[in-house]
Residue frames as qw, qx, qy, qz and C-alpha x, y, z in Angstrom:
[[0.711, -0.257, 0.481, -0.445, -13.91, 38.59, -39.45],
 [0.071, 0.248, -0.946, -0.196, -12.99, 34.93, -39.95],
 [0.814, 0.025, 0.102, -0.571, -15.77, 32.54, -40.93],
 [0.776, -0.138, 0.615, 0.032, -15.66, 28.73, -41.27],
 [0.763, 0.588, 0.251, 0.094, -15.59, 29.23, -45.04],
 [0.164, 0.920, -0.355, 0.029, -12.35, 31.25, -44.83],
 [0.496, -0.510, 0.702, 0.016, -10.53, 28.11, -43.66],
 [0.728, 0.434, -0.445, -0.290, -9.19, 25.77, -46.33],
 [0.738, -0.377, 0.549, -0.106, -8.67, 22.18, -45.22],
 [0.695, 0.474, -0.507, -0.187, -6.40, 19.76, -47.02],
 [0.883, -0.010, -0.464, 0.076, -4.49, 16.56, -46.29],
 [0.695, -0.084, -0.419, 0.578, -1.91, 18.00, -43.92],
 [0.228, -0.156, -0.283, 0.919, -2.72, 21.57, -42.92],
 [0.074, 0.816, 0.565, -0.099, -5.29, 24.31, -42.50],
 [0.322, 0.145, 0.145, 0.924, -5.00, 27.67, -44.25],
 [0.047, 0.744, 0.450, -0.492, -6.81, 30.78, -43.02],
 [0.482, 0.676, 0.369, 0.417, -7.64, 32.90, -46.07],
 [0.046, -0.973, 0.002, -0.225, -6.66, 36.02, -44.10],
 [0.410, -0.812, 0.409, -0.071, -3.78, 34.88, -41.90],
 [0.387, 0.545, -0.740, -0.068, -2.12, 31.93, -43.64],
 [0.646, -0.015, -0.763, 0.010, -1.35, 28.41, -42.29],
 [0.595, -0.580, 0.252, -0.496, -2.69, 27.38, -38.87],
 [0.057, 0.391, -0.903, 0.168, -0.89, 24.78, -36.80],
 [0.883, -0.161, -0.071, -0.436, -2.57, 21.37, -36.52],
 [0.717, -0.487, 0.488, -0.103, -1.45, 18.03, -35.18],
 [0.349, -0.364, 0.791, 0.346, 0.50, 16.67, -38.15],
 [0.362, 0.228, -0.637, -0.642, -0.06, 15.08, -41.53],
 [0.403, -0.151, -0.867, -0.249, -2.99, 12.73, -42.14],
 [0.081, 0.212, 0.667, -0.710, -4.93, 14.17, -39.22],
 [0.011, -0.601, -0.737, -0.309, -8.71, 14.14, -39.68],
 [0.088, -0.190, -0.214, 0.954, -9.89, 17.74, -39.50],
 [0.019, 0.692, 0.672, 0.264, -13.36, 19.29, -39.47],
 [0.068, 0.107, -0.124, 0.984, -14.29, 22.95, -39.29],
 [0.136, -0.613, -0.772, 0.100, -17.39, 23.75, -37.24],
 [0.054, -0.631, -0.118, -0.765, -19.40, 26.94, -37.00],
 [0.120, -0.307, 0.568, -0.754, -20.25, 28.35, -33.53],
 [0.784, -0.115, 0.086, -0.604, -23.41, 26.23, -33.56],
 [0.462, -0.340, 0.819, 0.005, -21.14, 23.13, -33.79],
 [0.817, 0.483, 0.251, -0.190, -22.41, 22.28, -37.28],
 [0.653, -0.161, 0.501, 0.545, -19.84, 20.81, -39.69],
 [0.349, 0.834, -0.023, -0.426, -18.95, 23.30, -42.45],
 [0.541, 0.654, -0.519, -0.101, -15.84, 21.70, -43.98],
 [0.862, -0.350, 0.363, 0.057, -13.87, 18.45, -43.65],
 [0.111, 0.647, -0.678, -0.332, -10.63, 17.23, -45.15],
 [0.703, 0.225, -0.598, -0.312, -10.18, 13.95, -47.03],
 [0.258, 0.153, -0.884, 0.358, -8.94, 12.08, -43.95],
 [0.370, 0.071, 0.535, -0.756, -12.07, 13.04, -42.03],
 [0.713, 0.251, -0.235, -0.612, -14.23, 11.89, -44.94],
 [0.579, 0.233, -0.780, -0.043, -12.45, 8.50, -45.00],
 [0.002, -0.140, 0.815, -0.562, -12.69, 8.00, -41.24],
 [0.464, 0.196, 0.523, -0.687, -16.47, 8.30, -41.15],
 [0.287, 0.153, 0.896, 0.303, -17.12, 6.61, -44.49],
 [0.284, 0.775, 0.522, -0.217, -19.46, 9.36, -45.69],
 [0.459, 0.512, 0.268, 0.675, -19.18, 11.74, -48.65],
 [0.210, -0.035, -0.215, 0.953, -18.39, 15.37, -47.85],
 [0.318, -0.319, -0.337, -0.827, -21.88, 16.42, -48.96],
 [0.664, -0.465, -0.563, -0.160, -23.42, 14.17, -46.28],
 [0.584, -0.278, -0.445, 0.619, -21.08, 15.32, -43.50],
 [0.110, 0.079, -0.046, 0.990, -21.33, 19.07, -44.06],
 [0.451, -0.351, -0.225, -0.790, -24.38, 20.56, -42.42],
 [0.747, -0.355, -0.560, -0.035, -24.58, 17.83, -39.75],
 [0.469, -0.814, 0.239, -0.246, -24.15, 18.54, -36.02],
 [0.313, 0.553, -0.755, 0.164, -20.71, 17.29, -35.05],
 [0.430, -0.282, 0.721, -0.465, -22.07, 15.45, -32.01],
 [0.893, 0.217, 0.006, -0.395, -23.95, 13.11, -34.37],
 [0.692, 0.493, -0.523, 0.071, -20.55, 11.53, -35.07],
 [0.076, 0.370, -0.793, 0.477, -19.77, 10.60, -31.46],
 [0.379, -0.277, -0.883, 0.021, -21.36, 7.98, -29.27],
 [0.393, -0.724, -0.304, -0.478, -24.38, 9.10, -27.18],
 [0.748, -0.518, -0.307, 0.279, -22.55, 8.23, -23.96],
 [0.539, -0.237, -0.029, 0.808, -19.96, 10.99, -24.53],
 [0.170, 0.658, 0.399, 0.616, -22.11, 13.66, -26.19],
 [0.357, -0.895, -0.252, -0.087, -23.02, 15.54, -23.00],
 [0.604, -0.615, 0.100, 0.497, -19.48, 15.93, -21.58],
 [0.512, 0.163, 0.393, 0.746, -18.21, 16.85, -25.06],
 [0.021, 0.798, 0.397, 0.454, -20.87, 19.57, -25.40],
 [0.487, -0.845, -0.118, 0.187, -19.77, 20.97, -22.03],
 [0.620, -0.283, 0.268, 0.681, -16.18, 21.20, -23.30],
 [0.308, 0.471, 0.459, 0.688, -17.33, 22.97, -26.47],
 [0.206, -0.898, -0.356, -0.153, -19.43, 25.40, -24.37],
 [0.547, -0.700, 0.045, 0.457, -16.35, 26.45, -22.38],
 [0.517, 0.032, 0.416, 0.748, -14.48, 26.99, -25.64],
 [0.112, 0.664, 0.494, 0.550, -17.25, 29.17, -27.07],
 [0.370, -0.894, -0.253, 0.026, -17.47, 31.16, -23.82],
 [0.319, 0.808, -0.310, 0.386, -13.80, 32.04, -24.12],
 [0.698, -0.656, 0.257, -0.128, -12.81, 30.17, -20.97],
 [0.664, -0.330, 0.568, 0.357, -10.15, 28.27, -22.91],
 [0.279, 0.620, -0.447, -0.581, -8.49, 28.35, -26.32],
 [0.603, 0.248, -0.709, -0.269, -8.32, 24.60, -26.92],
 [0.684, -0.346, 0.532, -0.358, -9.02, 21.26, -25.25],
 [0.435, 0.268, -0.836, -0.201, -8.16, 17.61, -25.74],
 [0.641, -0.162, 0.531, -0.530, -10.43, 14.84, -24.54],
 [0.110, -0.049, 0.968, 0.218, -11.16, 11.19, -25.29],
 [0.639, 0.226, 0.081, -0.731, -14.30, 10.46, -27.31],
 [0.529, 0.114, 0.834, 0.106, -15.95, 7.47, -28.92],
 [0.313, 0.396, -0.349, -0.790, -16.35, 8.20, -32.62],
 [0.663, 0.268, 0.670, -0.199, -19.01, 6.31, -34.54],
 [0.290, 0.491, -0.511, -0.643, -18.59, 5.35, -38.18],
 [0.630, 0.087, -0.653, -0.411, -20.84, 2.86, -39.97],
 [0.855, -0.347, -0.336, -0.190, -20.85, -0.28, -37.73],
 [0.741, -0.089, -0.389, 0.540, -17.76, 0.39, -35.60],
 [0.239, -0.959, -0.003, -0.153, -16.65, 2.82, -32.95],
 [0.700, 0.223, -0.339, 0.588, -13.19, 3.91, -31.82],
 [0.459, -0.855, -0.139, 0.197, -12.03, 5.50, -28.59],
 [0.650, 0.251, 0.042, 0.716, -9.42, 8.13, -29.38],
 [0.251, -0.516, -0.225, 0.788, -8.28, 11.63, -28.42],
 [0.272, 0.782, 0.427, 0.363, -10.03, 14.65, -29.93],
 [0.345, -0.312, -0.112, 0.878, -8.48, 18.13, -29.98],
 [0.172, 0.837, 0.476, 0.207, -10.61, 21.22, -30.56],
 [0.395, -0.175, -0.021, 0.902, -9.17, 24.70, -31.21],
 [0.166, 0.847, 0.407, -0.300, -11.08, 27.99, -31.24],
 [0.434, 0.231, 0.322, 0.809, -10.47, 30.30, -34.23],
 [0.036, -0.785, -0.382, 0.487, -11.19, 33.97, -33.59],
 [0.443, 0.828, 0.209, 0.273, -11.40, 36.96, -35.89],
 [0.556, 0.308, -0.175, 0.752, -8.61, 39.50, -36.15],
 [0.008, -0.366, 0.171, -0.915, -10.42, 42.30, -34.35],
 [0.669, -0.401, -0.014, -0.626, -13.22, 40.65, -32.35],
 [0.222, -0.405, 0.831, -0.309, -12.92, 38.21, -29.43],
 [0.831, 0.080, 0.284, -0.472, -15.87, 35.98, -30.37],
 [0.482, -0.151, 0.828, 0.245, -15.20, 32.46, -31.63],
 [0.489, 0.463, -0.283, -0.683, -15.80, 32.42, -35.39],
 [0.841, 0.214, -0.444, -0.223, -15.07, 28.74, -35.98],
 [0.658, -0.508, 0.543, -0.118, -13.80, 25.62, -34.23],
 [0.540, 0.462, -0.686, -0.156, -11.27, 23.19, -35.68],
 [0.857, -0.297, 0.346, -0.240, -11.73, 19.59, -34.55],
 [0.388, 0.595, -0.698, -0.087, -8.78, 17.21, -35.03],
 [0.936, -0.206, 0.233, -0.162, -8.60, 13.44, -34.71],
 [0.332, -0.581, 0.684, 0.291, -5.35, 11.42, -34.96],
 [0.417, 0.376, -0.677, -0.475, -4.46, 9.38, -38.05],
 [0.920, -0.064, -0.055, -0.383, -6.33, 6.12, -38.50],
 [0.808, 0.271, -0.486, 0.194, -3.07, 4.19, -38.78],
 [0.080, 0.455, -0.604, 0.649, -2.17, 5.35, -35.27],
 [0.749, -0.330, 0.100, -0.566, -5.08, 3.51, -33.71],
 [0.229, -0.345, 0.899, -0.139, -4.29, 0.39, -31.73],
 [0.334, -0.049, -0.867, -0.366, -5.70, -2.96, -32.78],
 [0.196, -0.380, -0.847, 0.316, -7.79, -3.05, -29.59],
 [0.089, 0.183, 0.178, -0.963, -9.36, 0.39, -30.05],
 [0.428, -0.094, -0.522, -0.732, -12.25, -0.85, -32.17],
 [0.308, 0.119, 0.812, -0.482, -15.47, -1.96, -30.53],
 [0.008, -0.310, -0.832, -0.460, -18.45, -3.50, -32.25],
 [0.338, 0.080, 0.195, -0.917, -21.55, -1.35, -32.43],
 [0.406, 0.278, 0.856, -0.161, -24.83, -3.23, -32.41],
 [0.059, -0.150, -0.612, -0.775, -26.89, -3.23, -35.60],
 [0.472, -0.552, -0.511, -0.460, -30.02, -3.51, -33.43],
 [0.483, -0.679, 0.233, -0.501, -31.12, -2.91, -29.85],
 [0.400, 0.352, -0.813, 0.235, -28.93, -4.98, -27.54],
 [0.071, -0.023, -0.825, 0.561, -30.74, -5.16, -24.17],
 [0.321, -0.629, -0.655, -0.269, -34.24, -5.70, -22.88],
 [0.272, -0.772, 0.067, -0.570, -35.53, -3.27, -20.25],
 [0.853, -0.519, 0.035, -0.045, -34.89, -5.87, -17.51],
 [0.842, 0.135, -0.052, 0.519, -31.37, -6.57, -18.81],
 [0.234, 0.670, -0.082, 0.700, -30.63, -2.84, -18.73],
 [0.514, -0.739, 0.100, -0.424, -31.80, -2.46, -15.13],
 [0.941, -0.298, 0.023, 0.160, -29.80, -5.51, -14.04],
 [0.690, 0.356, -0.065, 0.627, -26.67, -4.22, -15.76],
 [0.056, -0.754, 0.112, -0.645, -27.10, -0.85, -14.04],
 [0.755, -0.615, 0.066, -0.218, -27.49, -2.63, -10.69],
 [0.926, -0.050, -0.020, 0.375, -24.38, -4.75, -11.19],
 [0.465, 0.539, -0.079, 0.698, -22.38, -1.65, -12.21],
 [0.296, -0.738, 0.127, -0.593, -23.57, 0.06, -9.01],
 [0.144, 0.332, -0.833, 0.418, -22.40, -2.87, -6.88],
 [0.708, -0.165, 0.233, -0.646, -25.87, -4.19, -5.97],
 [0.156, -0.204, 0.966, -0.002, -25.82, -7.91, -5.14],
 [0.209, -0.163, -0.854, -0.448, -28.28, -10.49, -6.43],
 [0.157, -0.504, -0.811, 0.254, -30.82, -10.58, -3.57],
 [0.040, 0.606, 0.268, -0.748, -31.47, -6.80, -3.26],
 [0.130, 0.244, -0.538, -0.796, -31.44, -6.55, -7.08],
 [0.156, -0.286, -0.915, -0.238, -34.09, -9.28, -7.27],
 [0.081, -0.604, -0.641, 0.467, -36.21, -7.45, -4.70],
 [0.031, 0.495, -0.073, -0.865, -35.86, -4.14, -6.52],
 [0.270, 0.217, -0.610, -0.713, -36.95, -5.65, -9.86],
 [0.765, 0.024, 0.304, -0.567, -39.62, -8.02, -8.45],
 [0.724, 0.353, -0.573, -0.152, -37.73, -11.05, -9.70],
 [0.922, -0.383, 0.037, 0.047, -36.60, -14.24, -8.00],
 [0.390, -0.698, 0.521, 0.300, -32.93, -14.76, -7.28],
 [0.638, 0.081, 0.694, 0.323, -32.87, -17.40, -10.02],
 [0.440, 0.820, 0.358, 0.077, -34.50, -14.92, -12.41],
 [0.059, -0.945, 0.265, 0.185, -31.72, -12.39, -11.82],
 [0.514, -0.424, 0.681, 0.304, -29.05, -15.05, -12.31],
 [0.643, 0.440, 0.598, 0.188, -30.74, -16.12, -15.56],
 [0.316, 0.942, 0.107, 0.033, -30.57, -12.57, -16.94],
 [0.283, -0.814, 0.457, 0.219, -26.97, -12.14, -15.75],
 [0.655, -0.083, 0.689, 0.299, -25.98, -15.32, -17.60],
 [0.546, 0.697, 0.434, 0.167, -27.64, -13.94, -20.72],
 [0.052, 0.986, -0.132, -0.083, -25.73, -10.66, -20.40],
 [0.497, -0.563, 0.595, 0.287, -22.42, -12.51, -20.02],
 [0.653, 0.244, 0.650, 0.302, -23.15, -14.40, -23.25],
 [0.377, 0.881, 0.278, 0.064, -24.22, -11.29, -25.16],
 [0.012, 0.961, -0.275, -0.012, -21.13, -9.31, -24.23],
 [0.872, 0.303, -0.326, 0.204, -18.86, -12.38, -24.40],
 [0.003, -0.653, 0.550, -0.521, -17.30, -11.96, -20.95],
 [0.537, -0.017, -0.830, 0.148, -16.62, -14.48, -18.13],
 [0.351, -0.435, -0.667, 0.492, -17.84, -12.63, -15.02],
 [0.049, -0.897, -0.434, 0.068, -19.65, -9.59, -13.63],
 [0.331, -0.708, 0.145, 0.607, -16.56, -7.40, -13.30],
 [0.310, -0.068, 0.638, 0.701, -15.69, -8.00, -16.94],
 [0.148, 0.669, 0.701, 0.199, -19.33, -7.37, -17.87],
 [0.113, -0.916, -0.214, 0.319, -19.25, -3.87, -16.40],
 [0.337, -0.535, 0.409, 0.658, -15.87, -3.10, -17.95],
 [0.304, 0.199, 0.754, 0.548, -17.02, -4.32, -21.36],
 [0.093, 0.803, 0.588, 0.021, -20.26, -2.33, -21.13],
 [0.152, -0.866, 0.020, 0.476, -18.33, 0.89, -20.47],
 [0.348, -0.338, 0.591, 0.645, -15.82, 0.16, -23.26],
 [0.231, 0.394, 0.773, 0.440, -18.68, -0.34, -25.74],
 [0.118, -0.122, -0.045, -0.984, -20.46, 2.79, -24.59],
 [0.406, -0.455, -0.754, -0.245, -23.47, 0.83, -23.32],
 [0.434, -0.695, -0.438, 0.370, -23.14, 2.52, -19.92],
 [0.156, 0.942, 0.070, 0.290, -23.02, 6.32, -19.87],
 [0.614, 0.140, -0.314, 0.711, -19.68, 7.90, -19.01],
 [0.100, 0.210, -0.271, 0.934, -19.57, 10.27, -16.03],
 [0.577, -0.391, -0.212, -0.685, -22.99, 9.28, -14.64],
 [0.223, -0.015, -0.891, 0.396, -23.81, 7.95, -11.16],
 [0.711, -0.152, 0.686, -0.015, -25.69, 5.81, -10.44],
 [0.201, -0.169, 0.770, 0.582, -24.78, 3.93, -13.64],
 [0.579, 0.523, 0.285, -0.556, -27.22, 4.36, -16.52],
 [0.567, 0.159, 0.700, 0.404, -27.57, 2.41, -19.76],
 [0.095, 0.270, -0.325, -0.901, -27.67, 4.52, -22.94],
 [0.634, 0.344, 0.400, -0.566, -31.26, 4.45, -24.23],
 [0.528, 0.537, -0.472, -0.459, -30.12, 3.58, -27.77],
 [0.192, 0.287, -0.938, 0.009, -29.17, 0.10, -26.55],
 [0.353, 0.124, 0.776, -0.508, -32.54, -0.74, -25.00],
 [0.022, 0.266, 0.853, 0.449, -35.17, -2.60, -27.02]]
C-alpha cells in the first residue's frame, strides 16, 4: 500500500518508493503531498518558498488553510469527489494565501492509489511556477478587518443589483447614508464606480465565490 511517506518530493519530480517517478506538471512546480484527511505530509522546496513558511510549519497543517476562505468550500467539494473515486484528477482556480499577499492561479490535484487496493492513499497538489504568474495576479490581503457590518451589507446589496432607495430601506438608513457608505467603499477598494467595486471585491476574495445572493467573507468584517 502506498502512503504519503512513500512519495519523495524534490525540485522537479515525484518518486513513488514502490513504483518509481510519477508525472507532474514540469520543473519548478510547487508540490505538496496530502493524506486522505487533506493534511499536508510533505512539500518540495518550491512549495516552501511560495508560502514563505518552513517545512516544519507546513507539514501537519490542513491544506485548505493555505487558500482563501472564499474558495475553501468549492475546493473541498472537488477533493471529496477525488477521494470518492469519481475522478482521478482535477484542475481548478484557487486563491492561495501567503503572508500578506494572495494569488489566483490554477491548482491540479492527482489521486495516488495503492497497487492492489482502490482507495486513495495520498493526493498530490501542484501549483505552477512562481515565475509564471502574471504581474496582475497579486492582490493585497488586508492586515486587519476591512469592512464594518454596514459596509458589508451595502456591498452585498450592490453586488446583488439592489439600488440605493431599496437598500436604504432594507438597512434602515437614509439615501444619503447609503451614498456615504458607498463613497467610503470606493475609497477603500480604490475603484471609480459601483461596477468596479463589485469586480474588485470578487478579485480580492472579499465576496464569496459561487454564492447567491452575494455574501461577504466573515474574515473581512470588523
